[in-house]
N, C-alpha and C positions, 0 to 999 in steps of 0.2 A: 353128846346134845348132837338129836341130827341134820345131817345137812341136808335134805332136801322135804317139803312137806309139799305134799296135795289140796288145793287148794280147791270143794264141790266134789258130795258125794254122791256123788245119779250114779250110774249106769260106768259111762266113761272116767270118771275118776275112783271110780273106785275099782277097774281094772288097769286101770292104769295104777294104781297105790299097790293092789294084788303084784301086780307084774316088778315092781321102784324093787318089795321086801325080796324078791330072790337073793338080792344082789347085795342089801342095805337095810338098813333100815327108815326104814317112810313112816312120815306122821300125815294124818290126813287129819281136815276139819272141814265143816259144813254150818248153813245155819240153824239146824237141828243135832242134837245128840247124835251116833246112828253105834251103831255093838261090835266096832271096829279093835282092834290092839291094841294100835298105833292109835289111835281118834284123842287131838289136843285140842283146848281149847285155841281160837283167833290167832291172839298175843304172841303162843307159846307156840304157835306152826309158822305165825311172822319175821321170828325171831333166823331161823335157819336161811342158810345160807341161798338157797338157793328152793324157784317156790315156780311153780306147776299147773298154769288157772285153768281150769276145767266147767266154767261155768257157764250159765250161760250168753253168750253173746247179745246181746238185747237187755243186760242187765249187768253187766261187767263195770259199765261206766257208772253206775247209780254205788254198786259196789266197792267200786277205790277210791270215791270221795268218800261216805262215810265208814273206811275201814282202815286203808291203807296208808301205811310210811314205809318213805321211802330210806332202807336203812340199808342200800347198796345193794338189795340182794337180786342175783341173775332171776330173770325173766320163763320159765317156753308156757308156750301159750297153746293146750291144749283145745280150745272151744272154737267152734267152725262157725261163720256168719258175718253180717255187714249190719251196723247200730242203722236201726231204718229212722227210726223221728233226726238224724243227722250224715244219716250217705258217711259214716267212717271207718273204716278198718279199722281191722280190734289193737293194730298196733299203733295207728295212730289214734286210738284212745289210750292205752294206756303211755307214750311220747306226750301226756301232759302229765306224767306220774315221775317216770323215768327217767333216766337216758337211754337212748338207743341204743348203744353197742351193752346193756344191760337185757337188751329182747330177742327170743328166734320163738319162733313159729311150730308147732309141729303137722307132720301134714302127713300122707299117705292112708292104704285102706288098711280100712282096722278096726269090724266090728266089737265091739267090749266087751262081746258074750266068746270069741272064740280068744280074745287076748284073756281074757281069766281064764278059760280051760285051757292055756298057754300053748296055746296052738303056733305056730307060724306065721312072721307076717315083718312085711317093708318098710320104715316109716325115714322119712325124709325129718331134718331138724334142720331148718334154716335163720339164720342171723347175719345181722350188722356186722355178727363180733364174731368170727368163729373158731376162738379158741374160747370160747364160752358152750360153742354148739360142741366145741371132740368135748368139753367136760359136759358136756347134759348130755352125751352120749355114752358114757362111762358105767352111770346109773341102770342104761335097760337089761335085761335081763339077755341071756342066751341068746331064747326062742325071738326074738325082737333083732329083725338085720337093721341098723342105721346107715344111712349117706346121712352128710351133713353137703348142707346146699347156701348160694347169697340171696336166691332168687324170692323174699319175705313176701316184695308183692303178690309174682306168681301165684307163689307157697296156697296165703291166703285167702285170693279174687278164685284156687280150684277146691280149698276148703270149703266155699263161700258157695258158688254159683254150680257144684254138685249134688248140693242137695235140691237148687230147685228142680234142677232136669229127673233125681228120684221123683218128683212130683207127679213131671210130667210121664216119665218111666209109668210108671205106677196103675197112669190114667188108659196109655194104648195098654196093659193086660187087661186091664180091668175089665178092657169094653173087647177082651179076644180078640185081637186085632193082629195077634202072631207076633212070631217071630223076626221074622221078616222089619214091619214095620218098627220094633223097638230096636232091631241092629239100626234101622236106621237114621230112628227116635235120638240115639246113646252121639251115634257115630256126628250127628250133623251139630246135635251140644255141645261134640268136643271142639266144634272151629268150633262155635256160637262162643263160648266160653273162653279159649282161642282169644278170638276179636277181640271179646270185651277184655281180656290180660294187656292185648297188645295195645291200645291205647293207654293203659298206665308201665309200658312201656317191664313189664313182665316178660322169659325168655322163652323163647318158645320152647328146650328137651322140656321143665318145666310141666306142662301141656304134655307133654310124649311120653313121662314118664307115671313113677307112684304117685308125684303130689296129684295126676290131670289126670292120664286115661285109667290107671289103674283103679283113684278112689272112687269113679264115676265111674265103671264098669261096676265097681260089685253095689254102691249104693243105690246106682240104676237098676238092677235085677233080683233082689231078692228081700226078702219079709224081713229079714234082720232087720230093712231100714224104715227107722221113723216113716221118713222122710216119703218112702214108696208105699208106706202100707197107706197114706194121709192120698197119695193118689190112685189107690185102688177102689179106697172107702168112694174119693168120691164122683168116680165110671159107674156107682151103683146111686149117684143121686143123691148119697147121704150130705147133711148140713155139715158144715163145717166144722161152725161151736161144736157139734155132736161128736164129730170126731176127732177131732181134741179132745172129750173127755176123756172117747171112749179110752182115746194112745194113754192117758194119761204122765205121759213124760208130754220133753217142749220137740216137736220138728221147726229144724232150726230153721228150714228151704222156705215154710210158709212167711215168717216174715223179711227173714233172703230175700223173695221174690217182689219186694215190694220196694227191697233202700235194689236194688239193682235196676229195675225198674226209672227209678228216680235218674237213678244216673245215668242211664242207657238214654231216657230223652234229654238231658236235661245236656251231652254231650254229645248227641245223633249220633249215637251206636246203635247199628243196627240188631236187636233180641228177637227175630218173631218166638223162640217157644219159653222165653221167660214172661215178653207182652201175653199169650194166650195162658198160659198158668196163673199171672196174677188174675187175669177177665174171671176165667176159672173159680179164682179164690174166690174175685168176686159175683160168678152166681152164674156165670156165662154155661150156653148146656157144652160138656165135651164133643158130645159129637159135631158140633158145632166148630169146635176149635179145633178139630181131625179139621175138619172139612177148608178151615183158613189158614192151618199146617203145610197143605198138599197145594196148597195155590201159594203162599210165599215168593218170593221171588230169589231168594235164594239160603 
């Protein structure tokens, strides 16, 4: 019996499945059957001791409510986002169904396409129980260097926030504003992300490391990023519904932008870049949004 299973066979789930299979026999399951060697039904997957969740962040709560059975499994959350309807972080959603010491979070710069090609990268496994984090790191192949952390909230905020900033970066490049503008946007975005995380007690080093700066620099500067491509298309005045339809994949930053904006307004956290992204998603002229950011007080 395999010890580990990936829940969700999208691009990221499939990439992790292939990575884990380098040293282990990893199972994988999803809503629809896939042509993968160790694809199994959900009941079989849930019997594994270690579960890696790579589902869309907006659908996780519904999925857990309908399908999950807590049998003491150890869980690694590989999804990135904040639930828009409740503004809950993903670990908070899981903690409705499992104990806190069963949960870890995966973060860091990692495009699925490059992981599937076995190109090197470094990731962070953060959790409430560092022994379980250590156990999860043993499943990773040698081309993925893993670090262990205890800043669950900071790791989650970085993973969610950077997708929204990637949309903004895509807009900047789509408008041909240049390298200076993109660098300025990303660096100010990092400060904004840290300001947001500081409200929740996240650690500063999380934002300066792989989970924060590392993942942000990656996601906000490449067309391999779905969220960056959304921003590029928005800069060309394409309609959001058409962009998402053409994308054919989930761009987590779209829904997460609304969640961050709600949280920021409720708690009076200054998040000018997220504010402008939300307004662009709602139809605001992208050039006007750029002018507003240039006038931002800090």
